[in-house]
C-alpha positions as CSV (number, residue, x, y, z in Angstrom):
1,X,124.7,109.2,165.6
2,X,127.2,106.9,167.5
3,X,126.3,104.6,169.9
4,X,128.2,102.6,172.0
5,X,127.3,99.0,174.2
6,X,129.5,97.9,176.7
7,X,129.4,94.4,177.3
8,X,129.0,92.2,174.3
9,X,127.2,89.3,176.1
10,X,123.3,88.2,175.3
11,X,121.9,91.7,176.2
12,X,124.7,93.8,174.8
13,X,124.5,91.9,171.6
14,X,120.9,91.9,171.5
15,X,120.7,96.0,172.1
16,X,123.3,96.2,169.2
17,X,121.2,93.9,166.9
18,X,117.9,96.0,167.3
19,X,119.5,99.3,167.2
20,X,121.2,98.7,163.8
21,X,118.3,96.7,162.6
22,X,116.0,99.8,163.1
23,X,118.9,101.6,161.0
24,X,118.4,105.3,162.6
25,X,122.4,105.0,164.2
26,X,125.5,105.3,161.7
27,X,127.9,103.6,164.0
28,X,127.6,100.7,167.0
29,X,130.3,99.8,168.9
30,X,130.6,97.0,171.2
31,X,133.1,96.7,174.0
32,X,134.0,93.8,175.7
33,X,137.0,92.7,178.1
34,X,136.9,88.8,176.5
35,X,139.6,88.9,173.7
36,X,138.2,89.2,170.4
37,X,134.4,88.4,171.7
38,X,133.0,92.0,170.8
39,X,134.8,91.8,167.6
40,X,133.4,88.3,166.5
41,X,129.7,89.8,167.7
42,X,130.1,92.7,165.6
43,X,131.3,90.7,162.6
44,X,128.7,88.4,162.9
45,X,126.1,91.2,163.1
46,X,127.8,93.0,159.7
47,X,127.0,90.1,158.0
48,X,123.3,90.0,158.8
49,X,123.0,93.5,157.1
50,X,122.6,92.9,153.8
51,X,119.9,90.2,155.0
52,X,118.1,92.8,157.0
53,X,118.8,95.8,155.2
54,X,120.5,98.1,157.3
55,X,123.1,100.0,157.1
56,X,124.7,100.9,160.3
57,X,128.1,100.0,161.2
58,X,129.1,97.5,163.9
59,X,132.6,97.5,165.0
60,X,133.9,95.3,168.1
61,X,136.6,96.2,170.8
62,X,138.3,94.4,173.5
63,X,138.3,97.2,176.3
64,X,139.5,100.0,173.8
65,X,137.6,102.8,175.0
66,X,139.2,105.5,172.4
67,X,137.1,103.5,169.8
68,X,133.8,104.6,171.8
69,X,135.2,108.6,171.4
70,X,132.3,111.1,171.0
71,X,129.7,108.7,171.2
72,X,125.8,110.4,171.3
73,X,124.5,107.5,173.9
74,X,126.4,104.7,175.8
75,X,124.6,101.7,177.0
76,X,126.2,99.9,180.3
77,X,125.1,96.2,180.2
78,X,128.5,95.1,181.8
79,X,128.4,92.8,184.9
80,X,127.3,89.5,185.9
81,X,124.0,88.1,185.0
82,X,121.2,86.4,187.7
83,X,121.5,82.9,188.1
84,X,118.5,80.9,189.3
85,X,117.3,81.7,192.8
86,X,119.4,85.1,192.8
87,X,118.1,88.6,193.6
88,X,119.1,91.3,191.6
89,X,120.4,93.1,194.8
90,X,122.7,90.5,195.0
91,X,124.8,91.3,192.2
92,X,126.2,94.5,193.9
93,X,129.2,93.8,195.1
94,X,130.6,92.7,191.6
95,X,128.7,95.0,189.5
96,X,129.3,98.1,191.2
97,X,133.0,98.1,190.9
98,X,132.4,97.1,187.0
99,X,129.7,99.8,186.4
100,X,131.9,102.3,188.2
101,X,135.1,101.9,185.8
102,X,133.2,101.6,182.8
103,X,130.9,104.7,183.3
104,X,134.4,106.4,184.1
105,X,135.9,105.6,180.8
106,X,132.9,106.0,178.6
107,X,132.5,109.9,180.0
108,X,136.6,110.4,179.7
109,X,136.2,109.9,176.0
110,X,132.6,110.9,175.3
111,X,132.3,114.1,178.0
112,X,128.6,115.0,176.2
113,X,127.1,111.2,176.4
114,X,123.7,110.2,177.7
115,X,124.0,107.2,179.8
116,X,121.4,104.5,179.6
117,X,122.1,101.9,182.4
118,X,121.0,98.1,182.0
119,X,123.2,96.5,184.4
120,X,121.6,95.3,187.7
121,X,120.6,96.0,190.4
122,X,119.6,98.8,187.9
123,X,118.1,101.3,190.3
124,X,121.4,101.4,192.6
125,X,123.9,101.2,189.4
126,X,121.8,104.3,188.2
127,X,122.4,106.2,191.2
128,X,126.3,104.8,191.2
129,X,126.7,106.4,187.7
130,X,124.8,109.6,188.8
131,X,127.3,110.1,192.3
132,X,130.3,109.2,190.5
133,X,130.3,111.0,186.9
134,X,129.8,114.6,186.6
135,X,126.9,114.3,184.1
136,X,123.8,115.8,184.4
137,X,121.2,113.9,185.6
138,X,118.6,114.1,182.6
139,X,121.7,112.3,180.9
140,X,121.8,109.0,183.4
141,X,118.9,107.0,182.4
142,X,117.9,103.5,184.1
143,X,116.4,101.4,181.6
144,X,114.0,98.8,183.8
145,X,110.9,100.1,184.1
146,X,110.6,100.1,180.3
147,X,111.5,96.3,180.4
148,X,109.0,95.8,183.2
149,X,106.0,97.9,181.2
150,X,106.9,95.7,178.4
151,X,106.4,92.4,180.6
152,X,103.3,94.2,182.2
153,X,101.5,94.6,178.8
154,X,102.6,91.0,177.6
155,X,100.7,89.5,180.6
156,X,97.8,91.8,180.2
157,X,97.4,90.7,176.6
158,X,97.4,87.1,177.6
159,X,95.0,87.4,180.7
160,X,92.5,89.5,177.8
161,X,92.9,87.2,175.1
162,X,93.8,90.3,173.0
163,X,96.5,91.6,170.5
164,X,99.3,93.2,172.3
165,X,98.9,96.4,170.2
166,X,95.4,96.8,171.7
167,X,97.1,97.1,175.7
168,X,98.8,99.7,177.5
169,X,99.9,99.9,180.6
170,X,102.8,100.9,182.8
171,X,104.9,100.1,186.0
172,X,106.7,102.2,187.9
173,X,108.9,101.8,190.9
174,X,112.4,100.0,191.6
175,X,113.3,97.3,189.1
176,X,112.9,94.6,191.7
177,X,110.5,91.5,192.1
178,X,109.3,93.2,195.2
179,X,109.4,97.0,194.1
180,X,107.7,97.0,191.1
181,X,104.5,98.9,191.2
182,X,102.1,97.9,188.0
183,X,99.2,100.3,187.6
184,X,96.5,97.8,187.1
185,X,94.3,100.9,187.8
186,X,95.3,103.2,184.4
187,X,95.7,99.8,182.2
188,X,93.7,99.7,178.9
189,X,92.7,97.7,176.3
190,X,92.3,99.9,173.5
191,X,91.3,103.2,176.1
192,X,88.7,100.7,177.8
193,X,89.9,100.2,181.3
194,X,91.2,96.2,181.5
195,X,88.7,96.0,184.7
196,X,85.9,96.0,181.5
197,X,87.5,92.6,180.6
198,X,88.7,90.7,183.5
199,X,87.8,90.2,187.0
200,X,90.3,91.8,189.7
201,X,91.5,88.6,190.9
202,X,92.4,87.5,187.4
203,X,94.2,91.0,187.3
204,X,96.2,91.0,190.6
205,X,97.6,87.6,189.2
206,X,98.7,89.9,185.8
207,X,100.1,92.0,188.7
208,X,102.1,89.5,190.4
209,X,103.4,87.5,187.4
210,X,104.9,90.9,186.0
211,X,106.6,91.8,189.3
212,X,108.6,88.0,189.1
213,X,108.7,88.3,185.4
214,X,112.8,88.6,185.4
215,X,112.6,85.5,188.2
216,X,110.2,83.6,185.9
217,X,112.8,83.8,183.2
218,X,115.7,83.2,185.0
219,X,114.2,79.9,186.1
220,X,113.6,78.7,182.8
221,X,116.7,80.1,181.0
222,X,119.3,79.4,183.5
223,X,120.5,83.4,183.2
224,X,118.8,86.5,182.8
225,X,116.9,87.6,179.5
226,X,118.2,89.0,176.8
227,X,115.4,89.7,173.8
228,X,113.3,92.2,175.6
229,X,116.0,93.9,177.6
230,X,117.7,94.5,174.2
231,X,114.5,95.7,172.5
232,X,113.7,97.8,175.6
233,X,117.4,99.8,175.3
234,X,116.9,100.1,171.5
235,X,113.4,102.0,172.4
236,X,115.1,104.3,174.4
237,X,117.9,104.8,172.4
238,X,115.8,105.6,169.3
239,X,113.5,107.9,171.0
240,X,116.5,109.8,172.2
241,X,118.6,109.7,168.7
242,X,115.5,110.6,167.0
243,X,114.0,113.0,169.1
244,X,111.0,111.4,169.4
245,X,109.4,112.9,172.9
246,X,108.2,109.4,173.8
247,X,107.0,108.6,177.5
248,X,108.9,105.8,178.8
249,X,109.1,105.0,182.6
250,X,113.1,105.1,183.4
251,X,115.0,105.1,186.4
252,X,115.9,108.4,187.0
253,X,117.2,110.6,189.7
254,X,114.5,112.5,191.9
255,X,114.6,115.4,193.9
256,X,111.3,116.0,195.5
257,X,109.3,114.3,192.5
258,X,106.6,111.7,194.2
259,X,107.7,112.9,197.5
260,X,110.8,111.2,197.2
261,X,114.6,112.2,197.1
262,X,118.3,111.2,196.2
263,X,117.5,108.0,195.0
264,X,117.1,106.7,191.1
265,X,113.7,105.0,190.7
266,X,111.4,104.3,187.7
267,X,108.8,106.9,186.6
268,X,107.6,108.2,183.7
269,X,109.9,110.5,181.6
270,X,109.7,112.2,178.4
271,X,112.7,111.3,176.1
272,X,114.2,113.4,173.2
273,X,117.3,114.2,172.2
274,X,118.3,115.6,175.4
275,X,117.9,112.7,177.3
276,X,115.3,112.8,180.0
277,X,113.3,116.1,179.1
278,X,110.4,115.8,181.8
279,X,109.5,113.6,184.6
280,X,106.0,113.3,184.5
281,X,104.3,113.0,188.0
282,X,101.0,111.0,188.2
283,X,98.3,111.6,190.5
284,X,98.5,107.9,192.6
285,X,96.1,106.6,195.0
286,X,96.8,106.2,198.3
287,X,97.5,102.6,197.8
288,X,100.0,103.5,195.3
289,X,101.5,106.0,196.9
290,X,102.4,103.3,199.7
291,X,103.5,101.1,197.3
292,X,106.2,103.5,196.1
293,X,107.0,104.5,199.1
294,X,107.8,100.7,200.1
295,X,109.7,100.3,196.8
296,X,111.8,103.4,197.3
297,X,112.5,102.3,200.8
298,X,114.2,98.8,199.3
299,X,116.4,100.9,196.8
300,X,117.6,103.3,199.3
301,X,118.5,100.1,201.5
302,X,120.5,98.6,198.7
303,X,121.9,102.0,197.6
304,X,123.5,101.9,201.1
305,X,125.6,98.7,200.2
306,X,127.6,101.0,197.9
307,X,131.1,102.5,198.5
308,X,130.8,105.9,197.2
């Protein structure tokens, strides 16, 4: 199993680290445009192998996509990160050109690969990969919902004063502060609805804190987060590589599902060796449907800024 990660910055390096530590891949290739940067990150990671007990080979390259040939899964993290006060949508001008060039180079050398998109604005970048490559839609996946759901579960556990392993919850919709749809109605603590433990007011606060989860971290860190995004990517990669048939909310191209067409947005999917093996259609309430529609309108508006 060969995995390529494009972009050796904080997010890309975290992706490579978590994938290597889980020890299911034979090789991870890090690619970056900065001379020697990916090579240095790869060497640093390889020097942890004996300490962390993994045998995955991590290699780096400065823009040589021949070294990515025959990758089973490719992860695109490249692009400029958010700065405090920036929206994900404001990154579209620069990141669209980067993602388009990167995806073309990846597919040229790995025509059967599965691509996971991390670059922001993530739903629109996933749509761009769909529109500019010849890959089938099941092999193009946007990471956002997996990360947003992890942040939702963190906030739920915090409110419940419960271990996070007791908590389950999901976020669908667009990967943006206004577009996220945390499904508070379906959130549980060890199969019991969380409404049995916390007030509606506290649950609404969890919802709002989840929606600005990325912006909160950007304000604190001065740039985008990296640990949780890296972990989210590694979970998706492992589900595909190990054919786990796990359900994650991911950005995928919709053709009528949830009443939406011609856009990529976060919905629950089953992930296995073929990438997205099934889109799971939830029975949403009228309010949830309205929120999902509003989210889709926001994503479509951002998509309109693309030059396809």
